[in-house]
N, C-alpha and C positions, 0 to 999 in steps of 0.2 A: 095647677102645678102639683098638688098633692096626689091627684089621680095619676099624673105622669110618673111620679116616684114609686107608685104602687103598680105601674104597668110597664111599658116598654123601657122607659128610662131606668127605673129601678132594676129591672132584669138585666139590662145592659151593664150597669155598674156592678151587679152581683157577678156576672160572667167574667168581667174584667177586673175583679177585686184585687187580685195579686199584682197585676201590672199597674193599676191605678195607685195602689199603696206604694209601690216601688217608684212610680213617677213623682209622687208627692212626698217622698221620704224626707228630703231636705227641709221642706216646709213644716212637716210634722215635727221633726227634731228641733227646728228653730222655735216653734211656738210652745212645745213642751218645755224647752229650756227656759223660755221667758216666763212660763207659768210656775215653774219650780214647785210642783206639788210635793208636799211633805207627809211623812208618816202621820197617821191619825186624822188627816183632813178628809172632809166629805166634799166630793167634786161632782158637779153637773157637767156632762159632756153633751153640748147642744148640737144636734145634727150628727150623731155619732156614727151613722152609716154602718158599715160592716165591722166596726169595732176596733179598728187599728189603734186609735188614740185612747179609747177606753181601756184597752188591755194594758197599754203603757202606763196610763194613770193608775190603774188598779195595782200594778206592781209598785209604783212610786209611793202610794199612800199606806202601804203595809209596813209595820203592823198597825191595826186599829182603825184604818181608814175605810172609806167606801166610795164607790163610783156609781152614779146613776147616768146611764146613757139614754138619750131621748132622740127619736127619729120618726119621721112620718112614713118611712118606707118599710113595709112589712118584709119584702124580699131581702133588704139589706140587714134588717134586724135578725132575720133567720140565720143569715151568714154569721153575724156577730155572735149569736148564741152558740153556733157550731164551734167557732174559734175559741170562745171562752171555755167551753167544755173540754176541748182538746188541750187547752193550756192549763186546765185545773184552776182557773181563777173565778172568784165570785164577782159577778156583775149583776146589777139590776138594770134591765133593759125595758124601756117603755115605748110602746107604739103610740105616739102622741105628738101633737104640735106644741113645742115648748113655749111658743109665744102666748098660748092661752091655757095650757094644761095646768091642773092643780099640782103645784110643785111643793107645797107646804111653805109655811112662813119661816124665814130666817134659818134655813136648813143647811146652807152650803157655805164652805170656806172659799171655794174657787168655782167661778163660772167660766167654762172653757169651750172653745170650738175651733175646729180646723175646717174652714170653708163651709160652715153650716149656718151662718147667720145672714146671708145675703138674700134670702128668699122670703123674709117676713113681709106680709102684706102691709102691715103698719109698724115699721121698725121702731119708732119712738115708744109706742105702746108695748111692743114686744120686749124691748130692753128694760122698760120700767117694770114689767111683769117679772122678768128675770131678776132684776135688782131686789124686788120684794121677797124673792126666794132665798136671798143671801143674808148671811149674818152681818152685823155692823163690822166694818173693817175688812170685809172679804174682797177678793180680787176678781176682776174680769180680764181674761186674756183670750184673744182669738186672732186668727189669721183669715184674711179675705183677699181675693184677687184685686189687683189694680186694674187699670183700663184694659179693655179688650185689645187695643192697639199695641199694648206692651206684652201680649201673650201669644206666642206663635202657635199654640194649639188651636187657636181660633183664626189668627191672621193667615197662616200658610194655606190651609184648605180653602178659605174664602178667596184669597188672591188667586189660587190655582184655578178656581171655578168661575172667575169673573167673565171669562171669554166663552164659557160653555153654557151657563144658565144665568137667568136674571138674578141679581143679588137679592138677599132678603131685605125687607124694609128695615131701616134703622130702628132699633128698639128705643123705647123711652129709657134714658140713662138712669132713671130712678125707679123704674119698674122692677119688681122682684126678679132676680136672676143672678147669674154668677158674677156680673160686673157692676151691680147696682151700688157697691161701695167703692167704686174705683176712684172717686174724688175724695181726697183727704178732708176737705172742708165739710163735705156732707157727713162723713163718719163722725167728725168732731161735733157737729151740730146735733146729730142724733143722740150721741151719748150725753152731751150737755143737757138736752131737753129731757132725757130719761133720768137725770139726777145723779149721774156718775161724776167723779172729779179726778184730778190728777191724771188726765188722759194723755197718753203718749201714742203716737202713730208713726212707726218707723218703716221705711221701705226695706223690703227684703227681696233680693233677686237670686235665683238659682236656676241652673239648667234643668230641664225636664227630659227624662228618658222616655219618650213617647212610644217607642217601639223597641222590642227586644228580639233577639234571635242569635243563632249560632254563626250567622254571617250577616253582612250589611243587607243583602237581598232579603233574608228572612226577617230582619228587623223592619225593613220597609213594608213587607207583607203584614207584619204585626201592627205597625202604625196605621196602615190603611184600614185593617179590620177594626181597630179601636176607634178610628175616626168615624166609621160608619155607625157605631153604637153610641159614641160619646162626643157630642159637639155638633156643629152645624151641617156637616156633610149630608147626613141622611135627610134632613129637612130640605136642603137645596136640591137633592136629586130625587126626592119623593115625586112619584107620578110621571117622571120623565120617560120618554121612549128608550128602548134598550140601547140604541146607538148613542144617544146623548149621555145616558148613564155610563156607558163604556168609556166614552171620551172624557167624561168627568173624573172617573176613577183613575184613568191613565194620567190625567193632569195632576191629581192629588198625589199619586204615586211618585211622579217626577219631582214634585215639590219636596216630599219627604226624602227622596233619594239624595238630594243635595245636602242633607244633614245626617246621612248615615255614615257610621264608622264602626270600628271593631267592638265598641261597647253598646251600640244601638243607635236609634235615631234621637239625636240630642238637639233640643230646641230651647228657645228662650222663654222664661217665665218670670212673672213679677207680681209681688203681693205686698200687703201691709201686715206688720205685726203690731197689734193694738193691745194696749193694757190700760186699765183704769181701776179706781178704787170705789167701793161702795160707800 
């Protein structure tokens, strides 16, 4: 998975950075509000990606604070550095796996993540490692996707393609991946085992603008292009003959067209907002 984030997946997310940040804006705002970073605090942004939340946190902790963003994806960190320079903000950005990297003992007031914690190979060990990097009384706040069935950016393309190509084998629900924290009970058990307390896990639902454009047709084009780079479509259509691929893309386009309007292709999204104390 780390290789993917430094290859095709990471490049796809870099290319679509603006639209992905736009798509996830409501979730980022909700988790930032829950985190309530304050001036002077030192914050670790886990899975910081292209830096959207790191930049927001850097603004919130001034004066006197600092933000360390950690990600396994070199392409996304390169984009984060570009954005930090353009914004004139000081950020420490590390190309590392936060689950095992040396983060220093008791260094952080806030452990934060927007959709960056679901990929840990050993989540209990990873969260215990993060906890060791936080000072006593520090906060953990993150957002993660709920079940795949509740998120149309996966459901719609897969449903559209079910009569065109064989479905992907069902994933292990606890294997590292975007929906590995879909079950509330599992998230609670992981954080309990890692030594956190006062855990709260609240559902958060917000529409996703998956495609943008000057017209509904342009927004559908944008949604299809994004689906080919981010999500299951490329895997389902990989290696298929040209005619099958064409039928598949037409089916995906029709599915997104049902959700196209004047502001874009608007689909359903569902996440958890999780907070805990060290």
